[in-house]
N, C-alpha and C positions, 0 to 999 in steps of 0.2 A: 111366794112373801119372797123365793130369793131373785124372780123373774123383776120384782116389782122394783129390790133395792138394787139388782145388776141399774137397771133403766135411770135409774132416781141419780146416781153414782155416777152418771155417765155428765152429768151435768155440771158438775164439780170440775172433768176433762175439759170439757168444752171449752171451759170458762178461764181455768191454763190456758188453752192455747187462744183462747181471744189476748189474753196478755202478751202472749209470745210478741203476737202480730206488733205491737209495737215498744217491745222492751229491745227485742231485736233490731227492728227500723233505728233503732237510739244508736246502737250499735254497732264501732267504725266495722266490724267482721261480724256478721248475725251471725256467721257459721261457727263462731270461734265463742264459746262457754266459757274459756278460760278464767279472763274477765269476772264476769256474772258470777265464778263458783270461787275466787280471791275472797270478794264482798261477801259473800253468803256463802261460808260454808255452810255445806250438811254432811252430818254424820249418816254413813252409809254402808254399817258394819255389813249388811248383807247384800253388796252390791252384784253378785253375781248369780245368785237366787233371783234376784229384779231384774236383771238383766235378762234372763229367761222369759218370768211374767213376762216381762215388758215387751217381749218377740211377741210372744203370745196374744197379750192384745193390740198389738199391732196389727197383725195376722186378719186378727176379729174388723178391727176395722175398716182395713183392706177392704174384706173380703165380706163384711156385711151391713155395717153402720157408716158407711160415708156414702155406699150405693142407695141406699135409704133412705138419707139425705137429700141427695142429689135426684134421686127422684121423686121429692116431696118437692122442691125449688121447681119442678119441670111442672110440674101435675095441679100443683098447691097454689090459688093466685097470692100476690104479696098483701091482701091487704087482711085477707084468711088469713095467714100466716104468723101476720102481727096480733091480731083476737085471736089465735090461739097461743101465743108467746104472752101476752098480757093474763089472759087466764088463769094460765098454770104458775105462771109469778103469784099474781091474789091468793090462789091458794096458798102458796108461801109463807103469806104473809102472817101467819100468828105463830110459827116459830122463831122469823124477826122479831113480832114483837117479845116472846118469853125471854130470846135470850137477849135482846136489847135490857129488859130488864134487869136477868140473872145479873148482866154486866153493871148493872147498878148506872144503866147510859139513861137518860128519865129522856133526853131529846133525840134521842133513837127510835123509845119504843113510840112518843108522839109523835113521830115521824112517820112510823110502822104503823103506826093506831091511826092516823088520817090518812093515811093511803090507802087502808084497807076500805077505811068505812066509804072513800070517798068516793072508790072505783068498785067496791061492790054496790051499792047507792047508782049512784051517778053514772056510775059506767057500765050499768047491767049483768053486773054482778063478775062485774073485770073485765069484760070483754076487750072493754075500751080504757086508755091510761088516763082517763083523766085528773089524777092527780099530778103528774107529771106537766101538763098540762097550767095545771093552778100551782105551780111551783113548790110543791111538797116532797123534797129529794125522799130520794130512796135511801134504808136502814136496811139492808139484808146483812144479819146473822146467824153464824150457826155455833153449837155449840163447842167446835171444837175453838173458835174465837173466843170462846165465851172461859172454856180451860183456860188458853191464853191468859185472860185478861185476870183469873183465880190467880198465874204464876204457875202453873204448868209447863215445864218446858216442849218440847218440842217432841224429841225420844229419836231414836232413830227412822232414816227414811225408809219406807216401803210402799212396795206396788203389787198391787192389791189385784188376783185376776178376775180381769173383765171389769174390773173399780176404778184402775185409774192408779197416777200417784197418789202419796198419802202419807202419814206418818205414824208415830203409835199413836200422839193425842187426837187428831185428828181425826184416826180410824175409831179412835171411842167416840172422842164425840158424834161423829156420823151415825153409828151405832146409835146413840141416845136421842137424835135428832131423829131416825127413824120410826124407832117406838113410838115416840112425844109427836108423828104425826098426823094430826085432825083428821086427815083426809085418809090413812091409815086405819085409826080408831074407828072409825065411823062406818068404813068399807067393812073394817071384820068384825064389827060390832051388828052389822047390819046384812052380812053375807053378800055383800057386794064388792068380794077380789077382784072380781073380773074390771068392777071400773075404777080399781085401788091401777089394778098392773097397767091398764090402757094411762091413763096420763102417767105413769113409768115410762113406758113406752116411747108417747106420744112427743114427751119433755124432751126425751135422750135425741130423738130424730131432728127434733126443733133446735135443740141449742146445736147440737152436731151438723146442721143445714145455716145456719150464722156464720158458721168458719170453714167453710170451706176453702176457701182459697188461701187464708191465714196458716191452716195445717198444711194445705201443700208445700207453700212457698217453706215455711219452717223443715220440715220434711227435707225440702232439697235445696236447701242452705244451710245444713246444722252438720258439721263436720262428726257431730258426735252427738245424733237427738235423742240418747236416754242424756246423756250429760247436760244436754239445752233444755229438755225437759226439768229434770228434777231440779236445776236452778232455778229454772221461771214456778216452778210451785212454791221453790221457798220462797222467792220472794210473792208472788201477789199472796202467800196466809200472811207474809210479814208486814203487807203493805194492807192486806183489812183486819187486822192486831190494830196495825197503828193507826186506825179508823177510833179506836180508845184511848191509846198511849202516845198521845200527839210527841214528836222528838226521834218516838225509836228507830224509827226505818226513812228514808227517802219517801220524797212526798208521791207516789206514781196514784195516776189515776184510779177511777173505778172502776172494773172488768167486771161486775158479776151480772151487768146486761152486754153479750158480748157482742162487737160491728158487725154490719149484714155484709155479706161478702156484695 
């Protein structure tokens, strides 16, 4: 279960990195996170241990995760990677539906349900993203966002071992989403833990493969990569939450599905 949880969490890290591409591109100096930090103050009382964990995570990415993503891109054709990405995203739809409902977002739940049914039935189990072609927007939501909509504050910033950037609220939300994941429930109930772990690993490699250049550019241009990622994580989460609380944050694009290199 630890391996599967680790792999799934890398999706969130990849999303933050994808957000970083546009956020830094819009800045005067993409390596300077000072302006962003001023606009998005982050409570980081554990900065020293957080930086230590961040460095360990960076080593894991450089030595293992990034090379695996490069091999994936080099070996697997684009259409197959697209199909894998679509299929994995479709498996997350029940969580999107549930969290939209918990937030009282009927429209979001309707969109998520429509996408799930359309892609599952017409998209051959989600391999083809027919819903997007039909104009049904994505409505991805996690329990961390749900807690925020319920009025729970961020709490201190945390960098979790191998799990990447987070905060106290989002860590709790991630735990709930993991426990409530229908694929995990099915896998453990039917003794198919291997399938669950495989889903997690493939998901992590897939998302990491989509931001290879973006992460490299961010690392190269950041004067303080830790501070940049911390600020960008805060912005990405606030933008995601603003989906249900209009006007609380600037209007950032949706980076749930990162751009391809």
